[in-house]
N, C-alpha and C positions, 0 to 999 in steps of 0.2 A: 363438156358434152355435145357444146353446141345447140341443136335446134330446143326449140319448149317441147317438153315432154305433156303428153296430155293426161292426165289420173280419170279416167271413166270410173265413177260412182258405183254404175253397177258390174262392172267387172269383179272374178272372184279367180282368185287364181291360187291355186296349190301351195300351202305353207303353212308346214308343222312347228310350231315355233316349241319346243320344249325343252326350254334353256334352262329350269327352274327344278328340272325332273332330280339331276345328282350333280354333287361335286367330290372330287377325290382329295385324298389327305396325307399325310405322312402315315407314319406307321401309329399304328392307336394308340400305344405308351407313351404317345407326344400329348395328350389330349389330358395326360392329368397334370400339367406347368399351364401356369398361368398363364403368358402370353399366347399360347395356343388358343385357350379360352375366349382370351381377349380377342383376338383376329376373328375365331370364329363368333363371335356374338356380332361384331361388327356386320359379319357378311350378311350373319342369316337378319338380322335389323333392316337391314339395308337390301337384300336381294330374296333370301326367305327358298333355300332351296330344300326339296323335299330328303332327300336322303347323302348319306354320304359313305364312300367307298376308300378302305385304308389296306394297306399290308399289315403283316404282323398279332390276326387275331390269337393264331395260336403259338407265337414265337416265345421265349423263353420269359421276356421281358414282364407280357402280360401276365405271366405265371399259372396259368390253367389247369396245368397236365404234370401230374406226379406221380411216379414208380417209387415204390418202397419194399424192404423185404422184411417178414411176418413171418417168422415157423419155417424160413424155409422154404414159404412161394412169395415170388412176384407178385406184387398188387398195387391197383390203380386207383387213386384219389383227386377229385379234383378241386381247386381253387377257384372261386367265382369274386374275390374281391374285388381286383382292381376290372376286371371288367364291366363288374356291376355301375364303379365310378364312373367309368369309361359313358358307358351307355345311357347313366343316370343325366351326366352332364348333356350329350347330345339330347337326348327328350326334352330338358327343358330351354333350350334351344330354338326346340322346331322342328329337329331332324331325326329322321329314323337311320340306323347303319345298314348297310347295302353290306351282306356277308361276302367277303373273300374271304375263304376257307387256304388260309393258308398262314405261317409257313408250320414247319415241321417243329415241334416241340424235340430239345435235343435227345430225351431220354428213349422219345417213340421212332428218333431217324435211325433208318438203315446206313446212312453214312456222314462223313461230315463236314463234304460240303455247304461252304454259307457265302451270303452275298451280301455286302452293304458294311456302312461301318461300325452297322450295330450286329450284324451278324445273324440272317437270316437262315435256320436249316434252310433247304433245297434238296432236300434229298426224299425219295419214298420214305413211307413209312416202314419198318422192319415187322409190323403186323398191322394187316388191314382192317383186321375185327378189332382192335383195342382203337384204330384211327374213327371208325364208322361209329364206334362207343362211345369216341369223344364228339363226337360232332353231336349225337344225336342226344348225349346228358346234355350239352350246350346247350339246343333248341328247347329242351325240356323245361331248364333253366331256366331260359327267356323268358317262356309263355308263363309261366309259373310267377317269373315277377311283373311282367308285363303285359299279359291277358293273350287274348286272342290276336291282338292286332299283330303278332309277333308271324304271323302266318302270312302278312302282305312282306312282309323285307323280303328283299330279293336274294337269292342266293347263286354265288359265285366260286364253281371247283377251281382253285389254285390262280395262280397268275405267273404268264406265257410262257408255257411248258413248252413252249417251239425255239427258247433258247436256253443256251446250255447253264449261262448263269443262274437261272429261276428254276431251272426242272433237272438233274443230274442227266447226264450227256441229252438233253432236248429228247429222250426216250417215248417215243409216240406213242408205241403198246403198253406201255409203264402206266402213262398220263391215261391214255383209257379203259384201263386198271381203276385205277385209283376215282376218274369219274364216274365207273363204273357201280363200283361198291358204295359211292357217295350219295348217286342217284337214287340206287332202288334201297338204300336204306331210310333216305328223308321219306321217298314215297310211302314207304311200306311204314313209318312211325306217323307221316300225315302230309297225302298225299295233297294236301293245299298249299303247300309249300312251291314256289316256284326256283326250278332249279336251272342254272347254263353253263354254258363254257364254250368253247375250250378255250379263250381269253387269249387268246394269240398276240405276238405283236411282231409284225414284220417280218421277218426269216418263214420264208412259204409256206407263206399263210395261205394261199391256195389248198396248197398239197394237204395241210392240214385240217381248214375247213372241211374241203372231202371227204378225208379220210377219218373224220371225224363224226360226218354225218353218214358215209359209210357204215362204222363201227356200231351208231346208234337204228340204223337199219337192222341191220343185223342181229341184235340183238332185241327188237323192239322198241325201243324207248324213245321217246318223243322228249326229248328237252322241250323246254319252256321258252327261250329264248337261245340265239347264239350271242356269242358277245367277244368281240375283239378290240383291238386300239388303233389309235389312229394318231399320228404323226409326221410331221410334213416339212424336213427340214433333210438334207442332207450330211454325211456321217462329217462328223466337228472336227475344226482345229484344235489342239490342246494349248493357250500359252498360259504359261502360271496355273493360276487356278483356274484358268475360265476357258470356257469353249466357245466356238468361233463357228456359226453355222449357216449355211444357205438356204434358202427359204423353197422348196422345192413349188412347180406351177400348180397351184389349185387345182387346175380342171384335172391334172394329171392324178391327184388325189383322192378329186371325186370320183375318176374311174375307178379306180381300187378300191374304193367303199361300194361301186356297183356293181363289181367283180362278184364281192362276197353275198351281195343281193341274189347276182343270178346263177351262183352256186348253191347258194339254198333253193332256190324257188325251183333249181332243173330237179331237185328230188320231187316228188310226187307226196310223198310222207310228209313233207318240210316244208311244203310251199308257200308263204305269206308268213309265215315264222319270225316273232320277232326280232329285230336285232339289237342291240345294244352295245355302242361303242363307251365299255367304261372307263376307260382313260382316251382324252384327248388334248394336243397339244401343237404348240409348234416344235420346239426343241426338246429331246427326249431327255436331258438331260439338266440337274437340279443347279449346274452353274452353267448354261444356256443363256448370254447376258443377252439376247432377244425378246427373256420374257419381261424384262424393265421398260422395253422401250414402244414409242406411240406406233411404230411399224407392227409389233405384234398387235395390237388394239387393230388398226384397220386389218391385219391378214384375216384376224378371226372375225371379224366383222362381218364378211363374206361367207366364211366358214358357217358361221351361224347359220346366215340365210338359210343356207341349203344342208345343213348335216340333218334334219328332218326329211328329208326328200326320200332317203332309203335308210333310215335309223330311226326307230321307235326313240332311240334311249340316245342321250351322250352327256357325258360326265368328264370336266373340264379338272385337271391335272395340272393343280390345284387351288383351294381356297388361299392356302398361308404360305409365309416363308419360314415356320419353325417344322424345319425336315432335315434328317442328316443322313440320306444314304450313302453320302461321298463324304461324312466326317459335318462338325457342326459350323455354319456359316463364317465365313471369313471377312466379312462386312455387310453395312446394312444392304447396302445393292452389292447381288453378285449372279443375279442371272439364276435366284431362284423362281421355283415352277408356280410360285402364291400368285394370285391375283392381289394381295395385299401382302406388303412389306413392315417386318416390325415396325413397332409402335402402331400400328393402325393406319399405314401408309399405303393410300387407293392406288393403285399401280395404274396407269393408261386401260388395258386390257379387263380392269374394274369396271369400270365405264361402259365397257362393249354389252359387258355381262348385267349392270345394270340397268341398259336401255333397251334390252331385247327383254327383261320382266316388266319393264315400262310396256314395251312393245304389247305384250301378251295380256295384260293386264290392263288398256287401252280399252280392247277390241281382237277380234278372231276374224274379222273377214278382213282378208288382204284381197286389197283393190289393185297393188301393185309391186313387179320385183323384175328386178334387172343385175346387169353385174354389178351394182354402185347404189343402190337403193333396193329398201322394202318399205312398204306403206300400207295399212289398215284403216278402215274407217270403220264408226258407230255412230250411235245417234249424237255423239258428241262434235262428231266432227274427223277429224283426220289425224293419224300418230303415224312418224317415220324415223328410221335411220337412213343415213347415208353416209358414207365412206370412201376415203381415197387413197388405194395402197400406193400409187403414181408420187413421181417425182415431183413431179411441174403440181400445181395449184388448181382445181376445177371449179365451175362457177354453170350451174345446173338449172335452168330454169324449168319450176315445174307448174301446172295449170290445174286447178283442181272447179270443180265445180260444185256450188256454193249454194244453201239458200239463206236467205236473213239480210240485215245491212251492214255487221260489222263481223269478225273474228278478232282471235287474238291469235298472233303468233310468237311460239316460246323456243327459243332455240337453247338447247344444250350443247355446246364447243368442247372436243378434246383434242388435240394437237401440240405437234410442239412448238407452239408460243405461248400458248395458253393453260396451259395443265400439261407438265413435262417435270413432277420428280427429281427424274433422276439428272435432269441438266442440274436444277437448284443444287443438289448435293454434289454434282461435277464443280461447279461453279464455285462451292465450297470449302474444296477441296479434299472431294473424297474421303470425308470423316471416314472411318471403319466404322467407329462407338459413337454418334454423334451423343451431344450434352440434349437434356431435354429442350432445350433453346432451341436448339439445331433442327430438333425432330420436328418439332410446331410448325419452325419455317417450313419448311419440304412440306409438308403437310399439308400447309395454307396454299401451296403451288400446285396439288395434287387434285382440285377439285375443277369443275369444268364450267368455263364461260359462259352466264346465264344473259340470252338479250332476249327481248322482245319490243313487238311492234303490233300496231291495229293495219284489218286489212279491209279495207272496203271495194268489195266485189264490185264488177259492172256484169249486167248480163247475164249471172249467174256465175262468174266463172271470177276466179280470182287466180294471178299470176305470183309466186313468189321468185325470186333470186335466189338461190341458197349458193354461199363459197364454202367450199372446203379446202382447204388448206393441203399439201404434203401430209400422209400417213394419219389423217385427220379422220374422226365421226362426229358425227353429229347427229343427234337426237331433237327432233322438234314434235310440238304440235301444233293442230290449227282448229280452234275451236270457237263456237258462237259466244261471242262477247256481252256480256249483262252489264249494261251499263247503267248503277245507280249512285248519282251522285249527291254529297247530303246537301241540304239547302245553304247556298252560300258560298260553297267549295267550286271554282272554277279552275281547273288544272293548268289551261294555257296562261292565265293569270298570275297563279302558283310560280308557274318556272320563268316567266320574263317581268318579277317584281327588283326594283332596286330601291 
């Protein structure tokens, strides 16, 4: 970085850190498995997200919707056995559902188009009244089981309808009908529910956002938030089972997010309407090998420093590697979306999210933010994150305004040298199905390197030289030292004893 960077304790920089609002998951039915719940518990214990969003709420593996014949009449009944089990598990882990309404139960579907290994039906309903009846029946059931808190659970109508695989022929008018009918039904039942859309991803995003808002304006609808997705790679190259992608320029991606904000604000009726990124990551494929790397962690550190600038919320896709869109994973490290691999092995990206959560807990006054760092201050001192997406190491010096005699500097470092479970797995021979012993060995190398030192400021200033290796992320705290040695205990004498 070059010259010393002075951190002004009185400076206030806009920084909206909503890192723990929501996280993504594979289809909801996977929550019935043991490994899934182990990974989610680990993530919740370490980070603690408020909401979780996944596909397949109405897919047949969750088994909510059923039609049957009685006396020559087609009737409908609902089964909540599995969804209760899933949501009970979520609430026990301190996380609530972000309700994505999809996909279509086979008996209610107008066609046979499906997506993914698990065959989620992606066609419109054959009967919109039966669709809205099913939605409202579920909301009534959830309120009856979990109480009035259910009205605080966000609702999103469908997933990525601008993509032909997720919505038959990417029919914009048909999606608008789905949204309108669903929105009206929910608001008529209980206007407190917060309903958003259009949940688009990538293709013709400006056209869809503008078209969606024109529909809402015409119909007198005010959605509670606009939802979209955010991925940051070029089209991947498939080699064998795996997808190799090139990361896009981060400034270009931030500009794309700003363009959505600008479109929304161009409508007087919808100016300042919240935007939720209900999915974001680097690669958009569950076999995107970048997900397992330190490169991913460093790139996303910058993303997290700025995603809150124009978005109220952003949800990483996903918390764990129990995921089956393209089939059951072939190996331990397979480019899965998760920030945690099987066996609760935290990937480097996990620590990027953990560090941002720690930053949020430390203090809300941001005093510095640039291309490679963000720093906050509280009455305890300073805390910050530094990242390096470059191919060479960097060594920035930061000068802090300090009072008191001594400060303790703690650093937690994640880089390709000291926290790289992917490399350990590779060096072991890339075992697809590692033994328990191998899992524990890999996990032991998946934690940050912790270092400490004492800073004795002079003239109210203290300068800290940091070192951030390539593709590294460093979290630090600089807090007042409370030195209370026991009688007769001399640290210097202890460590020099022979």
